[in-house]
C-alpha positions in Angstrom: 25.5 115.1 102.5 29.2 116.7 103.0 32.1 113.9 104.5 32.3 114.0 107.9 36.4 114.9 108.6 38.5 112.5 109.6 39.6 113.1 113.4 43.5 112.1 114.5 43.6 109.3 116.5 46.2 108.4 119.7 46.0 104.6 120.5 47.9 103.7 123.7 49.1 100.4 125.7 47.9 99.7 128.9 51.7 100.8 130.0 50.6 104.5 128.7 52.8 104.3 126.5 51.7 106.6 123.1 52.6 106.4 119.5 51.2 109.8 117.8 49.5 109.1 114.3 47.9 112.7 113.8 48.3 115.9 115.3 45.6 118.6 116.9 44.0 119.8 119.3 41.1 117.5 118.5 42.9 114.0 117.9 40.8 111.0 120.4 42.3 108.4 122.3 41.4 104.7 122.0 42.8 102.5 124.4 43.8 98.8 123.0 45.2 96.3 124.7 48.3 94.4 123.9 48.5 92.5 120.4 49.2 88.9 121.0 51.2 87.5 118.6 51.4 84.0 119.5 47.6 83.8 119.5 47.2 84.9 115.9 50.3 82.9 114.7 48.1 80.1 116.2 45.2 80.9 114.4 42.2 81.3 116.8 38.6 80.9 115.8 35.9 83.0 115.5 36.0 87.4 115.1 39.1 89.1 116.9 37.0 91.1 119.5 39.8 93.9 119.2 39.5 94.0 115.0 38.3 97.4 114.5 34.8 97.6 113.5 33.9 99.0 110.3 32.3 102.5 111.6 35.5 102.6 114.2 36.9 106.1 113.8 39.8 103.8 112.2 37.9 102.8 109.3 36.3 106.2 109.1 39.6 107.4 108.5 41.1 105.1 106.3 38.9 103.0 105.1 37.1 99.4 105.1 39.0 96.6 104.8 42.3 98.6 106.1 44.9 97.0 107.9 44.7 97.2 111.7 48.0 99.4 112.8 48.7 96.2 115.6 49.3 94.3 112.7 52.0 96.5 111.5 55.5 94.5 111.6 58.0 95.9 114.6 61.5 96.8 113.6 63.7 93.8 114.7 66.7 92.6 114.8 68.7 91.0 111.7 72.1 89.4 111.8 75.1 91.1 111.3 77.8 90.0 109.7 81.2 89.0 110.9 82.6 92.2 108.8 79.9 94.5 110.6 80.1 93.4 114.2 84.3 94.0 113.4 84.1 97.1 112.3 81.5 98.8 115.2 83.8 97.7 117.7 86.9 99.1 116.3 85.6 101.9 114.8 82.7 103.4 116.4 82.4 102.5 119.8 79.6 99.9 119.7 78.5 98.2 123.1 76.2 95.2 122.8 76.0 92.1 122.8 78.7 89.4 122.4 79.9 88.3 119.5 77.7 85.0 120.1 74.6 86.9 120.1 75.6 88.2 116.3 72.8 90.7 116.3 72.4 94.5 116.1 70.1 97.2 115.8 67.6 97.8 113.7 68.2 101.0 111.4 66.0 102.7 109.7 64.8 105.6 107.7 66.3 109.1 109.3 68.7 107.0 111.9 72.2 106.9 111.9 72.7 104.2 109.4 72.4 105.0 105.4 68.7 104.3 103.4 69.6 100.3 103.0 69.7 99.9 107.3 73.6 99.6 107.3 76.1 101.2 109.6 77.5 105.0 108.7 81.6 104.6 108.1 83.5 107.4 109.9 85.4 109.6 107.7 89.0 108.5 107.8 88.3 105.0 108.3 88.9 102.0 106.6 88.6 98.6 107.0 92.1 96.3 108.1 94.2 95.3 105.4 94.0 91.6 104.5 97.0 89.2 104.9 97.1 88.9 101.1 97.6 92.3 100.8 99.7 93.3 104.2 102.4 90.0 101.9 101.6 92.1 99.2 102.9 95.5 100.6 106.1 93.7 101.8 107.0 92.0 99.0 106.5 95.5 97.3 109.1 97.2 100.2 111.8 94.3 99.6 111.5 94.5 95.9 112.6 98.2 95.9 114.7 97.9 98.2 117.3 94.6 96.7 116.6 97.2 93.3 117.7 100.7 94.9 120.9 98.5 96.7 121.9 97.2 92.9 121.9 100.5 91.8 123.3 102.7 94.4 125.5 100.1 96.6 128.7 102.0 95.6 127.4 105.1 97.0 126.3 104.1 99.9 128.7 104.7 103.0 131.7 101.8 103.1 131.0 101.7 107.4 132.9 99.4 109.5 133.2 98.3 106.0 130.4 95.7 106.0 129.0 97.7 102.3 132.1 95.6 101.3 130.8 92.2 102.7 127.6 92.6 101.2 128.4 93.8 97.9 130.4 90.6 97.5 127.4 88.5 98.1 126.1 91.0 95.6 125.6 88.1 92.1 123.2 86.0 94.8 120.3 88.5 95.5 119.1 86.5 92.0 117.9 83.9 94.4 115.2 86.3 97.1 114.1 88.1 93.6 113.3 85.2 92.4 111.6 83.9 95.8 109.8 87.3 96.2 108.6 87.6 92.9 107.0 84.1 92.9 105.3 85.3 96.0 104.4 88.5 94.7 102.3 85.6 91.6 100.7 84.2 95.0 99.5 87.1 96.7 98.3 89.0 93.6 99.3 92.1 94.2 100.3 94.3 91.4 103.0 96.7 93.1 104.5 93.8 94.6 104.7 92.3 90.8 106.3 95.4 89.7 108.8 95.8 92.4 110.7 92.6 91.8 110.4 93.1 87.6 112.5 96.2 88.2 114.6 94.3 90.6 115.3 91.3 88.7 115.5 94.1 85.0 118.2 95.9 87.0 120.2 92.3 88.0 119.5 91.1 84.7 121.2 94.8 83.2 124.2 94.0 85.5 124.9 90.4 85.8 123.4 88.6 83.0 126.2 89.4 80.2 128.7 87.3 83.4 126.2 84.5 82.3 127.4 84.4 78.8 130.8 83.6 77.4 132.9 85.6 76.7 137.4 85.9 74.8 139.6 87.6 72.6 140.0 84.8 69.2 143.8 85.8 69.7 146.0 83.0 69.8 147.4 81.8 72.9 150.8 81.2 73.4 150.9 81.8 77.7 149.5 79.2 80.3 149.1 80.3 84.0 147.4 78.2 86.3 146.8 79.2 90.3 145.9 77.9 93.4 146.0 79.1 97.7 146.8 75.0 98.8 145.6 76.8 102.1 148.2 76.8 104.5 146.3 76.1 107.3 145.6 72.3 108.2 147.3 71.8 104.5 148.9 68.1 103.5 150.6 66.3 101.3 147.6 64.8 99.7 146.5 68.3 98.3 149.6 70.2 97.0 149.8 66.6 95.0 147.0 67.5 94.2 147.8 70.5 92.2 151.3 69.4 91.2 149.9 66.2 90.0 146.6 69.1 87.9 148.9 71.7 86.6 151.6 69.4 84.1 148.0 67.8 83.1 147.2 70.9 82.1 149.7 71.7 80.4 150.2 75.0 82.0 153.5 77.2 81.0 153.7 78.9 84.7 152.5 77.7 87.9 151.8 79.6 90.9 150.9 78.1 94.3 150.0 80.1 97.7 150.6 78.7 100.6 153.3 76.5 100.8 154.2 77.1 104.6 157.6 75.2 105.5 156.0 71.7 106.8 155.9 71.1 103.6 159.0 71.3 102.3 159.6 68.0 102.7 156.6 66.5 100.2 157.3 64.6 97.3 155.1 66.6 95.4 157.9 69.3 95.2 159.9 67.2 93.2 157.2 66.3 90.9 156.6 69.6 89.8 160.4 70.5 90.5 160.9 67.8 87.1 158.4 68.5 85.6 159.6 72.3 85.2 163.5 73.3 84.4 162.8 76.9 86.5 161.1 77.1 89.8 161.6 79.0 93.0 159.9 79.1 96.4 160.4 81.9 99.2 158.4 83.1 101.5 155.0 81.4 101.6 155.0 81.1 97.4 156.2 78.5 95.0 156.3 79.0 91.2 157.7 76.8 88.3 158.0 77.6 84.7 158.9 76.4 81.8 160.5 79.7 81.3 164.0 81.0 83.3 163.1 83.2 86.2 164.9 86.1 85.6 164.7 87.8 89.4 162.7 88.1 92.4 161.5 89.7 95.0 159.7 90.5 98.7 157.1 92.6 98.8 155.7 93.9 102.5 152.4 94.5 102.5 152.6 94.7 106.7 151.1 91.8 106.9 153.7 90.3 108.8 157.6 90.9 108.7 159.3 89.2 105.5 163.1 88.3 104.9 163.3 90.4 102.5 166.5 88.9 101.9 165.3 85.7 100.7 166.1 81.7 100.6 165.9 79.1 98.0 163.6 77.1 100.6 160.9 77.7 102.3 160.5 80.5 104.8 157.8 82.6 106.6 158.4 84.3 109.6 155.5 83.1 111.2 153.3 80.2 110.0 149.8 80.4 108.9 150.6 84.6 108.6 150.5 85.8 104.9 153.6 87.2 104.2 152.4 89.9 101.5 153.9 89.2 97.6 156.7 88.0 95.9 157.1 90.2 92.0 158.7 87.8 89.8 160.2 88.1 86.7 159.5 85.8 84.1 161.5 85.4 80.1 159.2 84.5 78.0 159.8 84.3 73.7 157.6 87.0 73.6 159.8 89.5 76.2 159.5 89.9 79.8 156.5 89.5 81.9 156.3 91.3 85.9 154.2 88.6 88.2 153.4 90.1 91.4 151.7 86.8 93.1 150.1 88.1 96.0 148.0 86.3 99.1 145.9 88.8 100.5 145.0 89.1 104.6 141.1 86.9 104.2 138.5 89.1 104.7 137.4 89.0 108.3 134.6 90.8 110.2 136.7 92.3 113.4 136.7 94.6 115.9 137.2 97.5 114.3 135.4 96.4 111.5 135.5 93.8 108.1 138.3 93.2 106.4 140.3 95.9 107.7 144.4 94.0 107.5 142.7 93.0 104.4 142.5 96.7 102.6 145.4 98.0 104.5 147.5 95.4 102.4 145.2 95.8 99.5 146.1 99.7 99.6 150.0 99.0 100.1 149.7 97.0 97.1 148.1 99.2 94.7 150.7 102.0 95.7 153.4 99.5 94.4 152.3 98.4 91.2 151.0 101.9 90.8 154.8 103.0 90.9 155.6 99.8 88.4 156.5 100.6 84.7 156.5 97.4 83.6 155.0 96.7 80.0 153.7 93.4 80.7 152.3 92.6 84.8 150.1 90.4 85.3 148.7 90.0 89.6 147.9 86.8 90.5 146.9 84.4 93.0 144.7 84.7 96.4 143.9 88.4 96.2 140.8 87.8 98.8 138.7 90.3 96.9 135.7 89.4 94.9 134.9 91.7 91.5 131.8 93.0 92.8 133.2 94.9 95.8 134.2 97.8 95.8 137.4 98.0 96.2 138.1 95.4 93.2 138.1 98.7 91.2 141.3 99.8 93.3 143.2 97.1 91.1 141.3 98.3 87.7 141.9 101.4 88.4 145.8 100.6 87.6 145.1 99.6 83.9 144.5 96.3 84.5 142.4 93.8 83.1 140.9 91.1 85.2 141.0 87.5 82.5 137.7 86.3 84.2 135.6 89.5 83.1 137.5 89.6 80.1 137.5 85.9 78.9 135.3 83.7 81.4 131.8 82.7 81.8 130.0 82.9 84.5 130.6 84.8 87.5 133.7 81.8 88.1 133.3 81.5 91.5 136.2 79.7 93.4 135.4 79.7 97.5 134.9 77.6 98.9 135.2 75.2 97.4 133.2 72.9 98.7 130.7 75.1 97.2 131.6 78.4 95.8 129.7 81.5 96.6 132.6 84.0 95.8 135.5 84.2 93.1 138.6 85.7 95.1 141.0 84.3 93.2 141.9 86.2 89.7 144.2 87.5 87.4 144.8 90.9 86.9 146.5 92.0 83.6 148.2 95.1 81.6 150.3 94.5 78.6 148.9 91.0 77.5 144.8 89.9 76.6 143.5 87.5 78.2 141.8 84.8 75.9 140.5 82.5 78.1 139.9 82.0 82.0 138.4 78.5 83.9 138.0 77.3 87.1 139.1 73.4 87.3 137.7 71.4 89.5 139.9 70.3 92.5 141.8 66.4 92.6 141.2 66.4 96.3 139.7 67.2 99.4 139.4 69.8 101.7 141.1 72.9 100.1 138.8 75.7 100.6 139.5 77.3 97.0 139.2 76.1 93.6 142.2 76.3 91.0 142.0 78.6 88.1 144.1 78.5 84.7 144.2 81.4 82.5 144.9 81.5 78.8 147.2 84.4 77.4 147.7 86.3 74.5 151.4 88.2 75.0 
C-alpha cells in the first residue's frame, strides 16, 4: 500500500502568531495551547494531554516518538561581556539594557552576527588601545624626539637663544633616556624599547668618550689656577679660600675673576702677594704669577665702560657688572704666553631672548682674538659658554683647544658649586698642549663656581 503523503502543518497559538513549518496550499492548521515550561520542570504526573499521539499528523510526518516542537528551546539571551558591551555602545549605536543588566540579543545564523553568535565588526573600526599601549606610544614618541634633538640640534634655528639654553644641558638627556627605557620595558612595548635604545646609542656615541680619561703623556711645565669667586655677595672668607688653595696646588699662575673693589683691603690679597712675586689687579681681575708679567691691556667687550688707562689697584666702573677681559703677557722660561682673562656676562633670559648680552660680548672677544697673532695664546676664566652650546664653536673655530676636552675626565661641571650641572669655566689654548685638566673642590661655602686647574706643556 503506498505511503500516505505528509501534509504541511501550521501551528498557531491563541494569539494567532503563526510559525510556518511547511509550504503549499494544502497545509493543515492545528491549534495548540501555550506550552507550560514551569509545569514540565515541576514534573507533573500522568500523560501529557497535549502530547502528540502516535497517529497525529506530526507523528505521521516525522515518525513515531518524534519530539514535540514545543519542547525545542527558544533562543535565550546570553550574558554580554564587558568588551562586547563597550563595543556595541561605541561602534554599533546599540540602544538596549543598561550595563548593569549585562545581556544582549541572541544572534542566530543568517542574522547580523557571525556563525558563532558574536556581533559583526563594522569595517574600519578597532578597539580603543589599552593604557599600556598608550604608554608605549608616548614613550616611543619621546624617545625619538630625544634621538632627533641629539643628532640635529645644531640645525635647529636659534630662535631667541632658547636652543642655546637647551644645548647647555645636552649631557643630562641621559637621565630621561634611562627613565624612558625603564618605562618601555615595564610597558612591554617593542617600539618604545627601540626608540629609547636609539636615543641611548646616540648619546653614548656622542658623549660616552667624555667619561673616559684623556690627556697627553707629555710632561707639564706650567700649571694654571682659575676661579670666579663670584663678586656679588663675595666675602673675605671666599677669597681667602682661593688664596690658600692656589699655592697649595703649586700653581704657577693664579687667575681670579670677580675681585671687586670691596675686596681690595682683604688680607687674602696680601697672602697671594707674598706667595707670588709678580701680581696685577685691574678691573675685576687678579693675576699672580711666578714669572714676570710683561704687559697688560683692557679689552672692551661692550659690557660696561672700562678704565683703559688702568691702575695698580682694583677698579671697576660699576659694581657687580662684568667689565670684559684683560690681556696680559707672561714671560715663561719657554717663551711669552698671552692670556685673555675673561668674564663674560651671565647667560640670562631677557626681553630680547636668552644670553643676548653674552653673545654680543663673545662676538667681540672672538674678533679680538682672531686679530691677535701671538704664537702661544690662551683664553681662560668664566666664559659662561657650555661646551655643548653652539656658541662654543666660535672659540674652537679660532684654532683654540679646550683643556677639558683634550685632557679632562668626565664633563668637568663647575656651576653651581653646590650641585654642578654645566661647565662654564675653561681654558682654551693654542701653541701649547693640555696635559691635565681637573675641577677642584671649593674650600668655603657660598661660591657659585668651582675652581679649575690646568697643566700645560709649552
